MITI-757813 format. One record per residue (C-alpha): residue in three letters; x, y, z. Coordinates in steps of 0.25 Angstrom, whole numbers, plus 5000, padded with zeros to 4 digits. Layout:
<nodes>
(node ala; (X; Y; Z));
...
</nodes>
This chain:
<nodes>
(node met; (4988; 5110; 4744));
(node leu; (4982; 5097; 4743));
(node lys; (4967; 5098; 4741));
(node arg; (4962; 5083; 4740));
(node leu; (4973; 5073; 4742));
(node leu; (4972; 5074; 4757));
(node thr; (4957; 5074; 4759));
(node pro; (4949; 5062; 4763));
(node leu; (4941; 5053; 4754));
(node asn; (4931; 5042; 4756));
(node ile; (4931; 5029; 4749));
(node asp; (4918; 5023; 4753));
(node glu; (4918; 5024; 4768));
(node leu; (4933; 5024; 4769));
(node glu; (4939; 5038; 4772));
(node leu; (4953; 5041; 4767));
(node arg; (4961; 5052; 4773));
(node asn; (4967; 5057; 4760));
(node arg; (4967; 5053; 4745));
(node ile; (4981; 5047; 4745));
(node val; (4981; 5032; 4742));
(node met; (4993; 5022; 4743));
(node thr; (4989; 5012; 4733));
(node ala; (4993; 4997; 4734));
(node met; (5006; 4993; 4728));
(node his; (5015; 4981; 4730));
(node leu; (5026; 4983; 4740));
(node asn; (5033; 4969; 4740));
(node tyr; (5033; 4970; 4756));
(node thr; (5025; 4957; 4758));
(node pro; (5033; 4945; 4753));
(node asp; (5022; 4935; 4758));
(node gly; (5010; 4944; 4755));
(node arg; (5007; 4947; 4769));
(node val; (5007; 4961; 4776));
(node asn; (5019; 4964; 4784));
(node asp; (5026; 4975; 4792));
(node arg; (5032; 4981; 4780));
(node ile; (5020; 4983; 4772));
(node cys; (5012; 4988; 4784));
(node ala; (5023; 4998; 4788));
(node phe; (5024; 5003; 4773));
(node tyr; (5009; 5006; 4772));
(node glu; (5008; 5011; 4787));
(node glu; (5018; 5022; 4784));
(node arg; (5010; 5027; 4772));
(node ala; (4997; 5027; 4780));
(node arg; (5004; 5034; 4791));
(node gly; (5009; 5044; 4781));
(node gly; (4994; 5049; 4778));
(node thr; (4990; 5040; 4766));
(node gly; (4975; 5040; 4764));
(node leu; (4973; 5026; 4758));
(node ile; (4983; 5014; 4757));
(node ile; (4981; 5002; 4749));
(node val; (4989; 4990; 4751));
(node gly; (4991; 4979; 4741));
(node gly; (4989; 4973; 4731));
(node cys; (4985; 4961; 4739));
(node thr; (4983; 4948; 4732));
(node ile; (4970; 4941; 4733));
(node asn; (4973; 4927; 4730));
(node asp; (4986; 4919; 4726));
(node val; (4985; 4922; 4711));
(node ser; (4983; 4937; 4713));
(node gly; (4998; 4941; 4715));
(node ala; (5011; 4939; 4721));
(node thr; (5013; 4932; 4734));
(node trp; (5021; 4944; 4740));
(node leu; (5009; 4954; 4737));
(node leu; (5000; 4957; 4749));
(node asn; (4991; 4946; 4751));
(node met; (4976; 4947; 4754));
(node cys; (4973; 4932; 4749));
(node asp; (4967; 4926; 4762));
(node asp; (4963; 4930; 4776));
(node thr; (4977; 4928; 4782));
(node cys; (4980; 4941; 4775));
(node ile; (4970; 4950; 4783));
(node glu; (4978; 4951; 4796));
(node gly; (4991; 4957; 4789));
(node his; (4982; 4966; 4781));
(node ala; (4975; 4971; 4793));
(node ile; (4988; 4975; 4799));
(node leu; (4992; 4983; 4786));
(node ala; (4978; 4989; 4785));
(node asp; (4979; 4994; 4800));
(node ala; (4993; 4999; 4797));
(node ile; (4988; 5008; 4787));
(node arg; (4974; 5012; 4793));
(node lys; (4980; 5016; 4807));
(node his; (4987; 5028; 4800));
(node gly; (4974; 5033; 4794));
(node ala; (4976; 5028; 4780));
(node ala; (4965; 5019; 4773));
(node ala; (4970; 5005; 4770));
(node ala; (4966; 4997; 4758));
(node cys; (4971; 4984; 4752));
(node gln; (4972; 4981; 4737));
(node leu; (4968; 4967; 4731));
(node tyr; (4977; 4962; 4720));
(node his; (4976; 4952; 4709));
(node ala; (4987; 4953; 4698));
(node gly; (4981; 4943; 4688));
(node arg; (4990; 4940; 4677));
(node tyr; (5001; 4949; 4683));
(node ser; (5003; 4939; 4694));
(node his; (5016; 4931; 4692));
(node ser; (5015; 4916; 4696));
(node ile; (5029; 4917; 4703));
(node ala; (5023; 4927; 4712));
(node met; (5011; 4919; 4715));
(node glu; (5018; 4906; 4718));
(node gly; (5016; 4900; 4705));
(node arg; (5001; 4903; 4703));
(node gln; (4997; 4907; 4689));
(node ala; (4991; 4921; 4688));
(node leu; (4976; 4923; 4684));
(node ala; (4971; 4933; 4674));
(node pro; (4958; 4935; 4666));
(node ser; (4965; 4929; 4654));
(node pro; (4978; 4921; 4652));
(node ile; (4986; 4932; 4646));
(node ala; (5001; 4933; 4650));
(node ser; (5005; 4944; 4659));
(node arg; (5017; 4953; 4654));
(node phe; (5021; 4954; 4668));
(node thr; (5022; 4940; 4672));
(node lys; (5024; 4933; 4659));
(node glu; (5014; 4923; 4664));
(node glu; (5000; 4919; 4659));
(node pro; (4989; 4919; 4669));
(node arg; (4978; 4910; 4670));
(node gly; (4965; 4916; 4665));
(node met; (4955; 4917; 4676));
(node thr; (4943; 4907; 4676));
(node arg; (4929; 4911; 4682));
(node glu; (4933; 4904; 4695));
(node asp; (4946; 4912; 4695));
(node ile; (4938; 4925; 4694));
(node glu; (4928; 4921; 4705));
(node gln; (4940; 4917; 4714));
(node thr; (4947; 4930; 4711));
(node lys; (4935; 4939; 4714));
(node ala; (4933; 4931; 4727));
(node asp; (4948; 4933; 4731));
(node tyr; (4947; 4948; 4729));
(node ala; (4934; 4948; 4738));
(node ala; (4941; 4940; 4749));
(node ala; (4953; 4949; 4748));
(node ala; (4945; 4961; 4749));
(node gly; (4938; 4955; 4761));
(node arg; (4951; 4953; 4768));
(node val; (4955; 4968; 4765));
(node lys; (4943; 4972; 4773));
(node ala; (4946; 4962; 4784));
(node ala; (4960; 4968; 4785));
(node gly; (4955; 4981; 4788));
(node tyr; (4958; 4989; 4776));
(node asp; (4949; 5000; 4772));
(node met; (4948; 4997; 4757));
(node val; (4951; 4986; 4747));
(node glu; (4956; 4988; 4733));
(node val; (4956; 4979; 4721));
(node leu; (4968; 4980; 4712));
(node ala; (4962; 4981; 4698));
(node cys; (4974; 4988; 4690));
(node thr; (4987; 4988; 4683));
(node gly; (4984; 4975; 4676));
(node tyr; (4981; 4966; 4687));
(node leu; (4969; 4956; 4687));
(node ile; (4957; 4965; 4686));
(node pro; (4963; 4974; 4675));
(node gln; (4967; 4961; 4668));
(node phe; (4952; 4957; 4668));
(node leu; (4949; 4972; 4663));
(node ser; (4959; 4971; 4652));
(node pro; (4954; 4969; 4638));
(node thr; (4968; 4963; 4634));
(node ile; (4971; 4954; 4646));
(node asn; (4957; 4949; 4648));
(node val; (4953; 4941; 4636));
(node arg; (4942; 4933; 4643));
(node ser; (4929; 4929; 4636));
(node asp; (4920; 4928; 4648));
(node glu; (4913; 4939; 4656));
(node tyr; (4926; 4944; 4661));
(node gly; (4932; 4947; 4648));
(node gly; (4929; 4955; 4635));
(node pro; (4922; 4969; 4637));
(node leu; (4926; 4978; 4648));
(node glu; (4913; 4975; 4655));
(node asn; (4918; 4960; 4656));
(node arg; (4932; 4964; 4659));
(node met; (4928; 4972; 4671));
(node arg; (4920; 4961; 4677));
(node phe; (4931; 4954; 4685));
(node gly; (4935; 4967; 4692));
(node leu; (4921; 4971; 4695));
(node glu; (4918; 4958; 4701));
(node val; (4930; 4959; 4710));
(node ala; (4925; 4973; 4714));
(node asp; (4912; 4966; 4718));
(node ala; (4918; 4955; 4725));
(node val; (4927; 4964; 4733));
(node arg; (4916; 4974; 4736));
(node glu; (4907; 4962; 4741));
(node ala; (4919; 4957; 4750));
(node val; (4921; 4970; 4757));
(node gly; (4907; 4976; 4758));
(node pro; (4901; 4988; 4753));
(node ala; (4908; 4999; 4762));
(node phe; (4923; 4994; 4761));
(node pro; (4930; 5002; 4750));
(node val; (4935; 4995; 4738));
(node ser; (4945; 5001; 4728));
(node phe; (4949; 4996; 4714));
(node arg; (4963; 5000; 4709));
(node ile; (4961; 5000; 4694));
(node asp; (4969; 5004; 4681));
(node gly; (4966; 5018; 4675));
(node his; (4971; 5012; 4662));
(node asp; (4978; 4999; 4658));
(node phe; (4988; 5007; 4649));
(node met; (4989; 4994; 4641));
(node glu; (4986; 4992; 4626));
(node gly; (4972; 4987; 4625));
(node gly; (4969; 4989; 4640));
(node asn; (4959; 4997; 4648));
(node thr; (4959; 5012; 4648));
(node asn; (4954; 5022; 4658));
(node arg; (4941; 5021; 4652));
(node glu; (4939; 5006; 4655));
(node trp; (4945; 5007; 4669));
(node ser; (4936; 5019; 4672));
(node leu; (4924; 5010; 4668));
(node phe; (4929; 4999; 4677));
(node ala; (4931; 5009; 4688));
(node ala; (4916; 5013; 4687));
(node glu; (4912; 4998; 4687));
(node leu; (4921; 4996; 4700));
(node glu; (4913; 5007; 4707));
(node lys; (4900; 5000; 4704));
(node his; (4906; 4987; 4709));
(node gly; (4910; 4993; 4723));
(node ala; (4923; 5000; 4721));
(node ser; (4925; 5012; 4731));
(node val; (4938; 5018; 4724));
(node ile; (4945; 5016; 4711));
(node asn; (4960; 5017; 4712));
(node val; (4966; 5020; 4698));
(node thr; (4980; 5017; 4693));
(node gly; (4987; 5016; 4680));
(node gly; (4989; 5005; 4670));
(node trp; (4993; 4990; 4670));
(node his; (5007; 4986; 4674));
(node glu; (5010; 4981; 4660));
(node thr; (5007; 4995; 4654));
(node arg; (5018; 5003; 4647));
(node val; (5012; 5016; 4653));
(node pro; (5021; 5019; 4665));
(node gln; (5012; 5020; 4678));
(node leu; (5023; 5021; 4689));
(node pro; (5036; 5028; 4686));
(node met; (5039; 5042; 4687));
(node ser; (5038; 5044; 4672));
(node val; (5022; 5044; 4675));
(node pro; (5018; 5058; 4678));
(node arg; (5013; 5060; 4692));
(node ala; (4998; 5056; 4692));
(node gly; (4999; 5053; 4677));
(node leu; (4988; 5042; 4678));
(node ala; (4978; 5050; 4687));
(node tyr; (4970; 5052; 4675));
(node leu; (4966; 5037; 4675));
(node ala; (4960; 5039; 4689));
(node ala; (4953; 5052; 4684));
(node gly; (4947; 5043; 4673));
(node val; (4941; 5033; 4682));
(node lys; (4936; 5044; 4692));
(node arg; (4927; 5049; 4681));
(node arg; (4920; 5035; 4681));
(node val; (4918; 5032; 4696));
(node ser; (4913; 5039; 4708));
(node val; (4922; 5032; 4719));
(node pro; (4935; 5038; 4722));
(node val; (4947; 5036; 4712));
(node ile; (4962; 5035; 4715));
(node ala; (4972; 5040; 4706));
(node ser; (4986; 5033; 4705));
(node asn; (5000; 5033; 4699));
(node arg; (5011; 5042; 4701));
(node ile; (5004; 5051; 4711));
(node asn; (5016; 5055; 4719));
(node asp; (5013; 5069; 4723));
(node val; (5002; 5074; 4733));
(node phe; (4999; 5086; 4724));
(node val; (4997; 5078; 4712));
(node ala; (4988; 5069; 4720));
(node asp; (4980; 5080; 4725));
(node glu; (4978; 5086; 4711));
(node ile; (4973; 5072; 4706));
(node leu; (4962; 5073; 4717));
(node arg; (4959; 5088; 4715));
(node met; (4957; 5086; 4700));
(node gly; (4947; 5075; 4703));
(node met; (4955; 5064; 4696));
(node ala; (4954; 5055; 4708));
(node asp; (4950; 5054; 4722));
(node leu; (4963; 5048; 4728));
(node val; (4977; 5046; 4723));
(node thr; (4987; 5035; 4725));
(node met; (5001; 5038; 4730));
(node ala; (5007; 5024; 4732));
(node arg; (5021; 5026; 4728));
(node ala; (5020; 5041; 4733));
(node leu; (5017; 5035; 4747));
(node ile; (5029; 5025; 4746));
(node ala; (5038; 5037; 4744));
(node asp; (5032; 5045; 4755));
(node pro; (5022; 5038; 4765));
(node tyr; (5020; 5051; 4771));
(node leu; (5015; 5058; 4759));
(node ala; (5001; 5061; 4764));
(node glu; (5006; 5066; 4778));
(node lys; (5015; 5076; 4771));
(node ala; (5004; 5081; 4762));
(node tyr; (4995; 5083; 4774));
(node glu; (5006; 5091; 4781));
(node gly; (5009; 5099; 4768));
(node arg; (5023; 5094; 4768));
(node phe; (5023; 5091; 4753));
(node glu; (5037; 5093; 4751));
(node ala; (5040; 5082; 4761));
(node ile; (5033; 5071; 4752));
(node thr; (5042; 5061; 4745));
(node his; (5036; 5059; 4731));
(node cys; (5036; 5046; 4724));
(node ile; (5044; 5048; 4711));
(node gly; (5039; 5035; 4704));
(node cys; (5053; 5029; 4703));
(node asn; (5048; 5015; 4706));
(node gln; (5061; 5011; 4712));
(node gly; (5056; 5007; 4725));
(node cys; (5042; 5004; 4722));
(node phe; (5038; 4997; 4709));
(node asp; (5053; 4993; 4706));
(node his; (5053; 4986; 4719));
(node ile; (5039; 4979; 4716));
(node phe; (5044; 4974; 4703));
(node tyr; (5057; 4968; 4710));
(node leu; (5049; 4962; 4721));
(node gln; (5055; 4971; 4731));
(node pro; (5049; 4979; 4742));
(node val; (5044; 4993; 4738));
(node thr; (5051; 5005; 4744));
(node cys; (5053; 5019; 4738));
(node thr; (5065; 5026; 4732));
(node leu; (5062; 5039; 4739));
(node asn; (5057; 5032; 4752));
(node pro; (5066; 5021; 4756));
(node arg; (5057; 5018; 4769));
(node ala; (5046; 5014; 4760));
(node gly; (5044; 4999; 4763));
(node arg; (5054; 4999; 4773));
(node glu; (5046; 5006; 4784));
(node thr; (5050; 4996; 4794));
(node glu; (5064; 4997; 4791));
(node tyr; (5067; 5012; 4790));
(node glu; (5064; 5021; 4801));
(node met; (5067; 5036; 4800));
(node glu; (5072; 5039; 4814));
(node lys; (5079; 5051; 4819));
(node ala; (5094; 5049; 4821));
(node ala; (5098; 5047; 4835));
(node thr; (5111; 5056; 4833));
(node pro; (5109; 5066; 4822));
(node lys; (5121; 5068; 4813));
(node arg; (5127; 5078; 4803));
(node val; (5125; 5070; 4790));
(node ala; (5131; 5074; 4776));
(node val; (5125; 5067; 4764));
(node val; (5133; 5069; 4752));
(node gly; (5125; 5068; 4739));
(node gly; (5111; 5074; 4736));
(node gly; (5106; 5062; 4727));
(node pro; (5094; 5054; 4732));
(node ala; (5103; 5045; 4741));
(node gly; (5109; 5057; 4748));
(node met; (5096; 5065; 4749));
(node lys; (5089; 5054; 4755));
(node ala; (5100; 5051; 4765));
(node ala; (5100; 5066; 4769));
(node leu; (5085; 5067; 4770));
(node thr; (5085; 5054; 4779));
(node ala; (5096; 5058; 4788));
(node ala; (5090; 5072; 4790));
(node gln; (5076; 5066; 4793));
(node arg; (5083; 5058; 4804));
(node gly; (5089; 5070; 4810));
(node his; (5103; 5071; 4805));
(node glu; (5109; 5084; 4800));
(node val; (5111; 5082; 4785));
(node thr; (5119; 5089; 4775));
(node leu; (5117; 5085; 4760));
(node phe; (5129; 5088; 4751));
(node glu; (5127; 5088; 4736));
(node arg; (5137; 5092; 4726));
(node ser; (5127; 5096; 4715));
(node asp; (5117; 5107; 4716));
(node val; (5105; 5098; 4717));
(node leu; (5100; 5086; 4725));
(node gly; (5095; 5073; 4718));
(node gly; (5107; 5067; 4712));
(node gln; (5104; 5057; 4701));
(node leu; (5089; 5059; 4704));
(node asn; (5090; 5072; 4697));
(node leu; (5095; 5065; 4684));
(node ala; (5085; 5054; 4685));
(node ala; (5074; 5064; 4685));
(node ile; (5079; 5070; 4671));
(node pro; (5073; 5060; 4661));
(node pro; (5058; 5062; 4657));
(node gly; (5049; 5055; 4667));
(node arg; (5059; 5054; 4678));
(node glu; (5057; 5068; 4685));
(node glu; (5051; 5062; 4698));
(node phe; (5066; 5060; 4702));
(node trp; (5066; 5075; 4704));
(node thr; (5054; 5073; 4714));
(node ala; (5063; 5064; 4723));
(node val; (5074; 5074; 4723));
(node glu; (5064; 5086; 4726));
(node asp; (5058; 5078; 4737));
(node leu; (5071; 5074; 4744));
(node asp; (5077; 5088; 4742));
(node val; (5065; 5094; 4749));
(node gln; (5065; 5084; 4760));
(node leu; (5080; 5086; 4763));
(node asp; (5077; 5101; 4765));
(node asp; (5065; 5098; 4774));
(node ala; (5074; 5088; 4782));
(node gly; (5085; 5099; 4784));
(node val; (5096; 5093; 4776));
(node glu; (5107; 5103; 4772));
(node leu; (5110; 5103; 4757));
(node arg; (5124; 5107; 4752));
(node leu; (5123; 5106; 4737));
(node glu; (5135; 5108; 4728));
(node thr; (5144; 5103; 4739));
(node glu; (5154; 5092; 4737));
(node ala; (5154; 5085; 4750));
(node thr; (5168; 5079; 4752));
(node ala; (5173; 5070; 4763));
(node glu; (5181; 5082; 4768));
(node leu; (5169; 5091; 4768));
(node leu; (5160; 5081; 4775));
(node lys; (5171; 5078; 4786));
(node ala; (5174; 5093; 4788));
(node glu; (5159; 5096; 4791));
(node gly; (5158; 5084; 4801));
(node tyr; (5146; 5076; 4796));
(node asp; (5143; 5064; 4805));
(node ala; (5139; 5056; 4793));
(node val; (5139; 5057; 4778));
(node val; (5130; 5050; 4767));
(node val; (5137; 5049; 4754));
(node ala; (5127; 5050; 4743));
(node thr; (5136; 5055; 4732));
(node gly; (5130; 5047; 4721));
(node ala; (5137; 5042; 4708));
(node arg; (5144; 5047; 4696));
(node gln; (5142; 5043; 4682));
(node val; (5150; 5031; 4676));
(node val; (5158; 5035; 4664));
(node pro; (5161; 5022; 4656));
(node pro; (5174; 5020; 4649));
(node ile; (5168; 5022; 4635));
(node pro; (5177; 5028; 4624));
(node gly; (5172; 5041; 4621));
(node ile; (5165; 5044; 4633));
(node asp; (5172; 5056; 4636));
(node gly; (5168; 5062; 4623));
(node pro; (5161; 5076; 4622));
(node asn; (5148; 5069; 4617));
(node val; (5147; 5060; 4630));
(node leu; (5138; 5065; 4642));
(node met; (5135; 5058; 4655));
(node ala; (5121; 5055; 4658));
(node trp; (5120; 5063; 4672));
(node asp; (5125; 5075; 4665));
(node val; (5114; 5074; 4654));
(node leu; (5103; 5072; 4664));
(node asp; (5107; 5083; 4673));
(node gly; (5108; 5093; 4662));
(node arg; (5123; 5095; 4662));
(node glu; (5125; 5089; 4648));
(node asp; (5115; 5089; 4636));
(node pro; (5116; 5078; 4626));
(node glu; (5119; 5084; 4612));
(node gly; (5115; 5079; 4599));
(node asp; (5103; 5070; 4594));
(node ser; (5109; 5056; 4597));
(node ile; (5112; 5052; 4612));
(node val; (5117; 5039; 4617));
(node ile; (5117; 5036; 4631));
(node ile; (5126; 5025; 4637));
(node gly; (5120; 5018; 4648));
(node gly; (5105; 5013; 4649));
(node gly; (5103; 5013; 4664));
(node ala; (5094; 5022; 4671));
(node val; (5102; 5035; 4669));
(node gly; (5105; 5031; 4654));
(node ser; (5090; 5029; 4652));
(node glu; (5086; 5041; 4659));
(node thr; (5096; 5050; 4652));
(node ala; (5091; 5044; 4638));
(node met; (5077; 5048; 4642));
(node tyr; (5081; 5062; 4645));
(node val; (5089; 5064; 4633));
(node ala; (5078; 5057; 4624));
(node ser; (5068; 5066; 4629));
(node ile; (5075; 5079; 4625));
(node gly; (5066; 5086; 4615));
(node thr; (5053; 5079; 4619));
(node ile; (5041; 5087; 4622));
(node ser; (5036; 5090; 4636));
(node ala; (5023; 5086; 4642));
(node asp; (5018; 5100; 4641));
(node ala; (5022; 5101; 4626));
(node leu; (5015; 5087; 4624));
(node phe; (5002; 5092; 4630));
(node tyr; (5002; 5105; 4622));
(node leu; (5004; 5098; 4609));
(node phe; (4994; 5087; 4612));
(node met; (4983; 5096; 4617));
(node asn; (4985; 5105; 4605));
(node asp; (4985; 5093; 4595));
(node ala; (4999; 5099; 4590));
(node glu; (5005; 5085; 4587));
(node asp; (4999; 5071; 4585));
(node ile; (5001; 5060; 4596));
(node gly; (5012; 5053; 4589));
(node thr; (5020; 5066; 4588));
(node leu; (5018; 5070; 4602));
(node lys; (5023; 5056; 4607));
(node glu; (5035; 5058; 4599));
(node leu; (5037; 5072; 4604));
(node cys; (5036; 5066; 4618));
(node ser; (5046; 5055; 4616));
(node arg; (5056; 5059; 4606));
(node gly; (5066; 5069; 4609));
(node ile; (5078; 5075; 4601));
(node lys; (5088; 5065; 4604));
(node lys; (5090; 5051; 4600));
(node val; (5095; 5043; 4613));
(node thr; (5101; 5029; 4613));
(node val; (5104; 5022; 4626));
(node val; (5116; 5012; 4626));
(node glu; (5116; 5002; 4637));
(node met; (5126; 4991; 4638));
(node leu; (5116; 4981; 4646));
(node asp; (5103; 4975; 4640));
(node lys; (5094; 4984; 4648));
(node val; (5092; 4999; 4648));
(node cys; (5087; 5005; 4662));
(node arg; (5092; 4992; 4669));
(node asp; (5093; 5000; 4682));
(node val; (5079; 5006; 4682));
(node gly; (5068; 4999; 4690));
(node val; (5059; 4990; 4683));
(node ser; (5046; 4998; 4685));
(node thr; (5053; 5011; 4678));
(node arg; (5062; 5004; 4669));
(node trp; (5052; 5001; 4658));
(node thr; (5046; 5015; 4658));
(node ile; (5060; 5021; 4656));
(node leu; (5062; 5011; 4644));
(node gln; (5049; 5015; 4639));
(node asp; (5052; 5030; 4640));
(node met; (5065; 5027; 4633));
(node arg; (5058; 5021; 4621));
(node his; (5048; 5032; 4621));
(node leu; (5059; 5042; 4620));
(node gly; (5066; 5034; 4608));
(node ile; (5078; 5030; 4616));
(node glu; (5086; 5019; 4610));
(node thr; (5093; 5009; 4619));
(node arg; (5105; 5000; 4615));
(node arg; (5106; 4989; 4625));
(node asn; (5118; 4980; 4626));
(node ala; (5126; 4991; 4620));
(node val; (5140; 4995; 4626));
(node ala; (5145; 5008; 4623));
(node arg; (5159; 5006; 4617));
(node arg; (5163; 5021; 4613));
(node ile; (5158; 5035; 4611));
(node glu; (5161; 5042; 4599));
(node ala; (5158; 5057; 4594));
(node asp; (5144; 5053; 4588));
(node arg; (5141; 5039; 4593));
(node val; (5142; 5028; 4604));
(node val; (5148; 5015; 4599));
(node val; (5141; 5003; 4607));
(node glu; (5143; 4988; 4606));
(node val; (5131; 4979; 4605));
(node asp; (5133; 4964; 4604));
(node gly; (5147; 4966; 4601));
(node ala; (5145; 4976; 4589));
(node glu; (5148; 4991; 4590));
(node glu; (5137; 5001; 4586));
(node ala; (5137; 5016; 4585));
(node ile; (5126; 5024; 4591));
(node leu; (5126; 5039; 4586));
(node ala; (5127; 5048; 4598));
(node asp; (5129; 5064; 4599));
(node thr; (5129; 5062; 4614));
(node val; (5132; 5051; 4623));
(node ile; (5127; 5050; 4637));
(node val; (5133; 5041; 4647));
(node ala; (5124; 5034; 4657));
(node ala; (5133; 5023; 4662));
(node gly; (5130; 5022; 4676));
(node ser; (5136; 5028; 4689));
(node cys; (5146; 5025; 4700));
(node pro; (5146; 5028; 4715));
(node ala; (5152; 5042; 4719));
(node gly; (5153; 5038; 4734));
(node glu; (5168; 5041; 4736));
(node leu; (5165; 5051; 4747));
(node tyr; (5159; 5039; 4756));
(node gly; (5173; 5032; 4756));
(node glu; (5180; 5045; 4760));
(node leu; (5170; 5047; 4771));
(node lys; (5171; 5033; 4776));
(node glu; (5186; 5033; 4776));
(node ala; (5185; 5046; 4784));
(node gly; (5176; 5039; 4794));
(node val; (5164; 5047; 4791));
(node glu; (5150; 5040; 4793));
(node ala; (5146; 5039; 4779));
(node tyr; (5135; 5032; 4771));
(node leu; (5135; 5029; 4756));
(node val; (5122; 5030; 4748));
(node gly; (5116; 5030; 4734));
(node asp; (5124; 5030; 4721));
(node ala; (5137; 5034; 4729));
(node lys; (5136; 5020; 4734));
(node glu; (5131; 5013; 4721));
(node ala; (5123; 5017; 4709));
(node arg; (5108; 5014; 4712));
(node lys; (5094; 5019; 4711));
(node ala; (5088; 5030; 4718));
(node ile; (5080; 5021; 4727));
(node glu; (5093; 5014; 4732));
(node ala; (5100; 5027; 4734));
(node ile; (5089; 5034; 4742));
(node gln; (5087; 5022; 4751));
(node glu; (5102; 5022; 4754));
(node gly; (5101; 5037; 4757));
(node tyr; (5089; 5034; 4766));
(node glu; (5096; 5023; 4774));
(node ala; (5109; 5031; 4775));
(node gly; (5100; 5042; 4782));
(node leu; (5094; 5032; 4791));
(node ala; (5108; 5026; 4795));
(node leu; (5114; 5040; 4799));
</nodes>
């Protein structure tokens, strides 16, 4: 039972139908910075699905505030397009807000057609590798005026609220930072001075929109940067913002440059909600909690506990735009949960590709994909119960086909089950659970522990077959690979084999090899419950506790023949895996080719010289190859067949699921 999430809330005179907020995020849908059909369709679907408040943006306020392909609110010619977008949201009962964006030193000159970024001080950005120009008094006054003018356009376009982006290391946090702001005038020095620019922006925005129009500020709850601001300073800033006209405070995590992960699945659900709670103690206006809130019951608990007044579920609403509607109807099992894999959202943002979703291929393609009932229902067989096969079966069944899903093992999920084994990767099981429940709800017949041969399928007379038989592990031709001390990575991850001894060498440093390394290295570390018990009872000092969390009973070495480990992992997650590997004490040997495996060692070649690495057990994670032979047999027999997922080519989950979805639409 949800007690608070679906109840109304007022922000000034604006009434929200529930407490679910879709915060602004870059989508890469607007190559010229202008509102178009794609972005309207994306947000309209989330409004139709019952979301309470949708915030679009961030929108640039002038020609040095961000990239040219971000949504634009720089001049009055933008108003007409934004009016269409605001109407697309509001006509379905959601409130519509627009976020104003200035990246400061995070702006790259290439993305701004050669213009130099502005910042409080001329300190180079670790992101852009460029030095910004320190802002003059004239720059400061002009920037405040640009914020005000853009806010006026937000109101003129028919939005219900304006939000100022003041988080994640952008311009206003740069002024607040004691390490980035080294000014000697009234905008630098003590916190009171460093807050001045942000508060003057708040004054300018409030004056531009008038006393009754809601104004939100999205702030950091903590920089998570060495020498940066903590929740204490940000809470003080929030209290001052309230005095300067802020109607709501939207609290997120730290800077983009922080080494504290904010977004991947390794971040606990609602793990940063405590930051909003810290701010809420200082203000009387509504507070929004953010980051990794992907479940309606988790969201409701945040509200019931008084930690915040609203919750942001941005990626959750990419994964399932009808999350709120399903919650209203009590169909909680039908919700598709965001798993924080970042493959379709943040990885795409970093690669300047349009945002979509691993679990919802329709996200961002609302004008391309239509889930229409099949004109002629068919008897369809899907062979393989991994992510591609499950999505194909679900989509086909939702379109009205009679679907049977064959899986030769006794469980569904395929390689998602293996990906969920390492510490911090458990959300992959959430994806499997969601698809499993939805398959049952759609009426798909499951035939587990069944080998679906071409003969069986032809004998049972299916009209069409989707082949999603996955892949098999590659066994490289290394002398000694058939020895008793050699295991395959998949067998270790699924528990069929256990690595013996203290020294473990893993051959292959891709995603599977790295995840296997984390799993093995974590053997013998203490659980979260044990950590809490020991910490609260002062049983061990902090250093010992950290070691107990990060050092297991096995020494793990990863051997990778290329110059990078985790090369096949997305950019927004890769750095966190590498950091976790370092925390776990995993040694990596790059540019090392395994030449032979002996009884107690692996001999590798590095720069033309051989070296021996002690190994009680060797685990092989050398990649996979398609296992799609069934497809050829069916095509040769004249059967309507589709080949998807790893059975076609080794790929990520996002590609496999999209192929399964498209096969389901094509039937």
